[in-house]
N, C-alpha and C positions, 0 to 999 in steps of 0.2 A: 504494500500500500504506500503510495507516494504522499509527499507533503505538498499541499497546494498553498501557495502564497498569492494573495491578491496583488496583482501588479498595479502600482500607483501610476496614474496617468502622468506622463511627462510633459512639461511645458517648456523645457529647455530649447527645443528646436523649432518652436513656432514663432512666426513673425509677431513681435511684441512691442508694446509701447508702455512706458512708465509715465504716468501723469502724477506729479507730486508737488506738494507745497512744503517748504521748509524754511526755518528762520534761525539765523545765528544769534549773536548777542546774548543777553541774559536769558537763560532757560531755567525753569523750575527744577530744583534739586540737582542741577548740574553746574550752575554758575555761568560765567561768560564763556562762550564758545565761538570759534572762528567759522565753523561749518555746522549747519543745523543737523540734528539727529536724523530727521527723515531723509535728508540728502545723503547721509552716510549709508543708510539702509538702501536707498535707491541705487547707489553705486554698487552695493553688493548684488542686488537683483540684476543690474546691468551686466556685471561680471559673469554671472551664471547663465544669462539668457541672451546676451548680445542685443538686448532691447534698445530701441531708440528712447530718448528721454525728452520730456516736456516739463519744464519747471514753471509752475504757476506763480507769478509774481504780482504783488499788489501794486496798483497804480501809485498809491501813496504809501511809502514804506512805513512799517510799524516802528514804534519807539524802541530803543535799545533796552530800556528798562522793562522787565517782565510784567510787573503789575500794570503799568501803563499800557503795554501791548495788549494784555488781556481785556482791559476796558475798551480799548480801541476796537478790538475784534467784536466785542459785544455790540457795539454801535454799528458795525458793518454787516451784521447778519441781515440778509435780504437785499443788501446793496453794497457789494464789495467789488468795485471796478478793478480790472487786471490790466497789466501792461500789454499783453498779447493774447489774442484768442487762439484756441486750439484749432489747428488746421484739419485737413481731410484725414480721417482715420480709417477709410474704407479698406486699405491694404493690410490692416492689422487683424490678427485672430484673437490675441490675448492682450488685455489692457490691465495694467497694474495701477490701482488707485491708492495713493499713499499720502498721509497727512498726520500731523500731530493732532491731538484732541484739544479743541477750543470749545468751551461751553457745551459739552456733551456730544459733539460731533466733529466733523472735519472743519478745517479753517474756512471761514466764509468765502474766501476767494476760490476754493475748490468748487463750490456750488456754481459760481459764476462761470468757471471754466467748463463744467460738465453739462450744464443746462443747454438745451437747444442743439445738442450734438446727436447724430443718429448712431445709436449703439446697437442697432438691430443685428442679431447674430453674433455679437462679440461676447467673449468670455471675460469676465472681470474677476480679478483677485485683489483682495484688500489687505493692506498693511497699515497699522497705526503705530505711532510712537506716543508714549504717555508716561505719567508717573503715578498711576493708580486708577486711571479711567478705563483701561483695557480698550476694547473696540468701541465702547460707548454706543451711540446710535448710528455710527457710520454705515454698517451694512444696510440698515433700513433706509437711510437717506440716499445711499448709492442706488438701491433698487428703485426708489421713488423717482430719482432724477434721470437715471440711465435707462430710459425706456427701450425695451426690446432686448436688453442684455441678459445673459445668463450669469448672474452674480453667484459665484461659488461660495459654499458654506465653510470653506477651509481658511478663512481669514485669520491673520495672526496680529497680535499686539506685542510690541516690544517696549520695555521701559527705556526711556531716554538715557538713564544712568547706566544701562547695560548694552547700549547700542554697539560699542566698540568690541564687545565680546560676543556679538550675536551673529557673526558671519556664518558659522557652521549651522546655526539654527535656520538661517535663510536658505542655505544650500540644501539642507534636508527638506525644507518646505517646498522648494522649487521642484 
């Protein structure tokens, strides 16, 4: 009698796009950083998938101070202009949506980037960075905004303070 192991579907060789928001400067529980935690994780995903990357950037930069930034984010919910709109995604099979947690979900600029884009037939995988919020409401919000996408249930949340040691966790997840 043989041993049957369920083969995990591989996403390594599929045409992929990483859509992410990340912020350097003062971060909760981490202090001042030169590169945002989500950007570090996005680079890990890119290394393992050879995905293209699209960084969602606010039209008006956030304050360097963490508490001020969070208050600014609260006021941007529902109206967070971005520097550049996401282009044509029709050639991608897999979309990685990545953001830190702000007010129980992704950064407000992520909603601006994702809305009004045709995600029909795309597979979406989610990663969040946080210091205790986990995935928060990101999976539900991605499902609400990314109409027609297959949002996978295998989302992962990585503590910002553990990002630098999370590379193997990302590789195993991919």
